[in-house]
N, C-alpha and C positions, 0 to 999 in steps of 0.2 A: 551454560544454559542447557546443554545436552544432558547434563546429570541432574536436572530438576525436572521431575515428571509433572509437576503442577503447571510449569510453563509450557511443556509439550502438549500436555492435554488442553490447555487453553488455546494455543495455537491451532491445534487440530480442530478443536471446536470453531473457531473462527474461520478456518477454511471450508469447513463442512457449511457453514451458514453462507459464506460468500457464493459457493458452489450452489447451494439451494436458491439463492437470489437470482443468480445468473440463469439458472435452469428455468425458474418461473418466468424470468423476463423473456426468454427465448421462446417459452410455449406461448406466453401472451401476445409476443410479436406475431408469430406465426398464425395464432388464432384470428387476431384482427385483421390480418392481411389475406384471410381466406375469403373466397368469393360467397361466403354464406351470409355477410352482412351488406347487401348491395343497398343503394339508394334507389328506392322504387318510385319515389314520388318527390318532385320539386314544386313547391307551392310559392307563387309569386303574389305578394299583396301590395296594395297602394292604388291610390286613384291616378292612373296613368292615362295622360292625354297625348303625349308625344312618343313614348317608348313603345314599340311594337313587340308583338308575340314573336316575329322572326328575330329581331335583335335579341330578345331574351333566349330564344332556341339557340342561336348562334353561340352565345356565351356558354350555354349548358353543354353544347356538342364539342366546343373547342377548349374550354377552360377547366371544367369540372372533371377531375380525375381521382379515383379511389373510391372506397367505400364509405360506409356510415362512420367509421371511426377514423379513417386515414384522410379523408378530405381536407384539405388546408384550408380552414375559414378565412384567414387573413387574405390569401391570394384569391379566393372566390370573391370576397368583398371588392378587392382592387379590380377585378376584371369587370364586374357590373359598374364600377365607378367610371370606367373609361366610356361608357355609352354616353352619347350626347343627352343632354337634359337630366341626367341623374345627379341630384344634389347629395344625397345621403342614402347609404346602403347598410342594412342590418341582416345578417345571416345567423342562422342557429340551427342545431340539430334536434329533432323530435323523435324519440324512440317509438318505433323500431327502424324505420326506413325512410323517414321524412326530412327534407331540408326546407326550411322556410326562409324565403327571401323577402324582405320588405323594402320597397323602393320609395323614395320620396323625390319627386320632380321638382326642378327649378319653376317658378311662376314668373314668367316674363312681365316685366314693369316698363322697361324702356330700352332704347338702343344706345350703346356707348359709342358715339360718333357713327362711322359706318364700319366698325371692327367686330363688335359682338354685342351680347344681350346683357342686361342688368336685372337680377331677379328682385324680388320684394324684400330681401334681406340686404341688398346692396352688394351682392356677389356677381362678379363678372363669369360668363360661361358662353361656350359655343353652342350656337343652335340655330336652326332655321325657323323664322316667324314671318309669316306673310301678313299678318295683322297690322293695322295702323297703330304704331307706338310712339309715344314721345321720345325725343333724342335728348340725351345727356351730353354736355360737354363741360370738361373740368379737368382739374389735376387729378393725377392717377390715383391718389389717396383719398379722393372725395366721393367715391361711389356710395359708401354706406350712407354718408350724410345726404348726399343728393337724393337717394331713394327715400329716406326717411322724410326730408323736406317736401320732396315732390307730392307725397301722399297728403301731407298736412296742408300744403298750399292748394293742392287741387281741391280739397274740401272748403277752403276759404272762398275761392273764386267761383265755385258752382253755382251759388245763388244768382250771380250776374249771367250765367250762361256762357261762362268763359271756360275754355278748355286748353290746357297747357301743351303746346306742340313742341317746344324746346325749353329746356332748364340748362341754363349756363352759369359756370361759376369761374372767374377769372383767378389768376395767380394771387390776388389780393383778397380772395374769399367774398368778392361782391357778386350779387346775384342778378341775372337778367332773365326775365320770362318772355318768350314769344308765344302768343296765343294763335290758335289756329284760324281766327279771323282776320291776322295780320297786325294786331295791335303788339307793340313791343313795349315792355315795362321795365325800367331801370330801378331795382329795389335796394342796391347797396349792400352794406354789410350787417347793419345793426337793425333790430325791431322790424324785420322783414314781414313776419305775419301781421303786426299792427300796422304797418304802412300799406300793406296790400288790403286788409280789411277796411280800412279807412276809404281807400279807392273804390273798393267794391260797393261800399254804401253809398257812394255818390255816383256809381256808374250809370244807373238808369236815367238820373237827371241829365247827366252830361249828354248822353246820347239823344235825349229828347230835345236838349238845348240847341245842338249843333246839327246842322243838315248833313254835313259830311262825316264820313266815319272817323273814329279816333285811330290815329296811326301810332302815337308814341305817348307814353305817360313817364315822367320822372318823379318817382316817389321819395326822393332823398332830400325832402324838405322837413323842417322841424314840425310845422303844424299845418302842412297842405302838400299839394303836388302841382306839377305843370303838366299840361297835356298839349299835344299837337294834333290838330284835326287838318284835314286835307285843305291846304289854302290858309290855315289859321293856326295860331298857337295862343294859349292863355294860360292863367295860374289860378288854382282853386285854393281856398284856405288862405292863412296868414303866416308870416315867418320869413326869414331871409333865404335867399336861394343858396343852395349848397354850393361849396367849393368843388371844383371838378376832382380834386384828389380825396374829397370826403366820401364816406360811405353812409 
């Protein structure tokens, strides 16, 4: 090889090229780490109801290190995600000295037992909420389904003036609704919106018919439902009574 000048020249050119690349990299590394590219502004976007300026400032002071080029965006996003009520974070640089942070908060829909909160996407999160929220009780994998059904069922019962205070699903995926006026509705597993709408359609007549308040309704009938009034119980509609194991 040493007696072949063409190969020697090729190797020399390769070494020069590598040296030039390394030099450029070193210069670039030094330049972007110089204090001449500081982040002068951090802009936080989002409709924030629960996240405070103090919490944001804490993250900025404790977690954000580096200049415009060296700031770790992934680490920055993860730092903001640790804040209570934060559902989603987007961070991006805007030349020459701006970091834009967009925060999306959870919107509390219900309480998950007495443990945590459920948002409108059916996601569980930790947060303090003093408002009067319904309670969800069910299997651990049912949060999304319960959030979706709660909103649909709430719309169905609204014309009757009924407000869901607790929505429960058992291990057999059967539904039970407890309304804020004390009424309990067993809805079963199948055709729950249809069963509930049928009851809502007759609710006013039932309340006018009986002097006492309705305390319990069993919607698990083929063509009707059974109601329990204080001191009295009756069936409305037709069809055989459901078996206890049926939904």
